[in-house]
PLY file of the C-alpha trace (Angstrom):
ply
format ascii 1.0
element vertex 186
property float x
property float y
property float z
element edge 185
property int vertex1
property int vertex2
end_header
93.98 91.71 137.85
93.25 94.52 140.27
92.63 94.06 143.96
88.86 93.84 143.62
89.06 91.26 140.83
91.66 89.27 142.75
89.45 89.22 145.87
86.45 88.06 143.84
88.50 85.30 142.19
89.89 84.18 145.55
86.44 84.04 147.13
85.06 82.05 144.18
87.89 79.52 144.51
87.45 79.35 148.29
83.68 78.82 147.84
82.61 79.78 151.37
79.87 82.20 152.36
81.54 83.11 155.69
84.67 84.76 154.27
84.31 88.55 154.48
86.04 90.94 152.12
88.26 92.14 154.96
89.33 88.56 155.75
89.94 87.82 152.08
92.08 90.97 151.86
94.10 89.75 154.85
94.80 86.40 153.14
95.76 88.18 149.89
98.06 90.52 151.77
99.68 87.58 153.57
100.22 85.83 150.23
101.88 88.87 148.66
104.16 89.33 151.68
105.18 85.66 151.46
105.87 85.98 147.74
108.07 89.01 148.41
110.11 86.92 150.83
110.55 84.10 148.26
110.70 85.69 144.83
113.54 87.61 143.21
112.34 88.64 139.76
113.09 91.58 137.46
109.90 93.55 138.29
111.20 93.73 141.87
114.49 95.37 140.86
115.10 99.04 141.57
117.97 101.51 141.51
118.50 104.35 143.96
121.12 107.07 143.53
122.48 108.92 146.53
124.07 112.20 145.51
127.07 113.02 147.73
127.21 116.74 148.48
129.47 116.68 151.56
131.14 114.00 153.68
128.50 111.26 153.72
128.74 108.29 156.03
125.16 106.96 156.08
122.59 106.23 153.40
118.94 105.82 154.31
117.45 102.50 153.20
114.17 102.95 151.26
110.97 101.70 152.84
110.37 99.20 150.00
113.79 97.60 150.46
114.07 93.80 150.53
117.65 92.93 149.54
120.74 94.58 148.03
121.97 93.28 144.69
124.83 95.73 144.39
126.13 99.05 145.68
128.89 101.13 144.06
130.50 104.55 143.90
131.67 105.43 140.38
133.10 102.15 139.08
134.02 100.74 142.52
131.74 97.99 143.82
131.46 98.03 147.60
131.81 94.90 149.69
129.51 94.16 152.64
131.37 93.53 155.90
130.23 92.74 159.44
129.70 95.60 161.89
132.74 94.50 163.90
134.94 94.56 160.80
133.43 97.89 159.72
134.24 99.51 163.09
137.80 98.23 162.78
138.14 99.62 159.22
136.81 103.09 160.14
139.46 103.82 162.77
141.56 105.55 160.07
138.86 108.11 159.25
139.75 108.06 155.53
137.83 109.94 152.86
137.68 108.98 149.22
136.02 106.24 147.18
134.01 103.96 149.47
134.90 100.28 149.30
132.93 98.83 152.23
129.47 99.02 153.72
127.46 97.55 156.54
123.85 97.75 157.47
122.77 99.31 160.73
118.98 99.26 161.19
117.53 101.49 158.43
120.85 102.87 157.27
123.84 101.72 155.24
127.13 103.02 156.52
129.91 103.35 153.93
133.69 103.68 154.18
136.00 105.38 153.25
133.79 108.42 153.48
133.07 109.93 150.00
133.09 113.70 149.58
131.64 113.88 146.04
129.94 111.75 143.40
127.07 109.34 143.44
126.52 106.13 145.34
124.19 103.77 143.44
122.31 100.97 145.13
120.59 98.25 143.13
118.10 96.31 145.21
115.00 94.15 145.29
111.92 96.06 146.38
108.51 95.09 147.68
105.56 95.70 145.37
103.39 98.82 145.80
100.53 98.21 148.21
97.03 97.47 146.91
95.16 100.36 148.55
91.91 100.40 146.61
89.84 97.82 144.72
91.06 99.30 141.41
94.76 99.20 142.33
97.19 96.73 140.83
100.93 96.22 140.66
103.35 94.10 138.62
102.73 91.07 140.80
98.93 91.19 140.41
99.38 91.53 136.66
101.98 88.75 136.31
101.00 86.24 139.00
97.45 86.72 140.17
96.98 82.95 140.24
99.95 82.57 142.59
98.58 85.31 144.89
95.18 83.57 144.93
96.61 80.14 145.72
98.90 81.54 148.40
95.89 83.29 149.91
93.89 80.05 149.68
96.69 78.26 151.57
96.38 80.80 154.40
92.59 80.58 154.29
92.69 76.80 154.55
94.60 77.11 157.82
92.04 79.63 159.10
88.98 77.62 158.10
90.60 74.17 158.73
89.94 73.33 155.09
91.14 69.92 153.82
92.17 71.45 150.47
95.12 73.20 152.10
97.81 70.84 150.69
96.36 71.18 147.17
96.38 74.99 147.41
99.94 74.96 148.74
101.12 72.68 145.95
99.61 74.95 143.27
101.19 77.97 144.98
104.64 76.33 145.11
104.38 75.23 141.48
103.54 78.71 140.33
106.26 80.24 142.44
108.80 77.83 140.99
107.68 78.56 137.43
107.96 82.33 137.71
111.33 82.18 139.50
112.69 79.76 136.87
111.50 82.06 134.13
113.30 85.00 135.77
116.45 82.91 136.30
116.43 81.76 132.64
116.15 85.39 131.48
119.33 86.22 133.44
0 1
1 2
2 3
3 4
4 5
5 6
6 7
7 8
8 9
9 10
10 11
11 12
12 13
13 14
14 15
15 16
16 17
17 18
18 19
19 20
20 21
21 22
22 23
23 24
24 25
25 26
26 27
27 28
28 29
29 30
30 31
31 32
32 33
33 34
34 35
35 36
36 37
37 38
38 39
39 40
40 41
41 42
42 43
43 44
44 45
45 46
46 47
47 48
48 49
49 50
50 51
51 52
52 53
53 54
54 55
55 56
56 57
57 58
58 59
59 60
60 61
61 62
62 63
63 64
64 65
65 66
66 67
67 68
68 69
69 70
70 71
71 72
72 73
73 74
74 75
75 76
76 77
77 78
78 79
79 80
80 81
81 82
82 83
83 84
84 85
85 86
86 87
87 88
88 89
89 90
90 91
91 92
92 93
93 94
94 95
95 96
96 97
97 98
98 99
99 100
100 101
101 102
102 103
103 104
104 105
105 106
106 107
107 108
108 109
109 110
110 111
111 112
112 113
113 114
114 115
115 116
116 117
117 118
118 119
119 120
120 121
121 122
122 123
123 124
124 125
125 126
126 127
127 128
128 129
129 130
130 131
131 132
132 133
133 134
134 135
135 136
136 137
137 138
138 139
139 140
140 141
141 142
142 143
143 144
144 145
145 146
146 147
147 148
148 149
149 150
150 151
151 152
152 153
153 154
154 155
155 156
156 157
157 158
158 159
159 160
160 161
161 162
162 163
163 164
164 165
165 166
166 167
167 168
168 169
169 170
170 171
171 172
172 173
173 174
174 175
175 176
176 177
177 178
178 179
179 180
180 181
181 182
182 183
183 184
184 185
């Protein structure tokens, strides 16, 4: 389903004449954001390669970043440490294959400092935004029903609709099904 079809479906299920397209879009957006917080499924997986051309200590985190699943340099997996531990480790100023990383705002800091090679980060990403009525993404294609019921749950709070618990139950059931399917595939 694309954004326009999803909005139409949502409004038909809500069955209210006082829900504007803009308000429906807000509920749909809230539902997608909530699903991104809760789901970890293969269509959300991405890989980003950082090419090291000189001494590199920081890697910029992409704007669609949700959660790291792994980060490595060559065949060495890096371990996440606390900022305090990271500061302690970096006192030596070593260069070479990085073994540790920590997150500082929108950057990952790695240590020892690599001078060549590639650092690869595997991560869960948010879905591309639905910017036009004809736009879609993997989530709208795989789980439009979940998006609609999540949006209906938000709408029921807004409109003080008694069907809220039913909408929430359907949303939770769908969320559980798609996450179980992804887990089983692993």
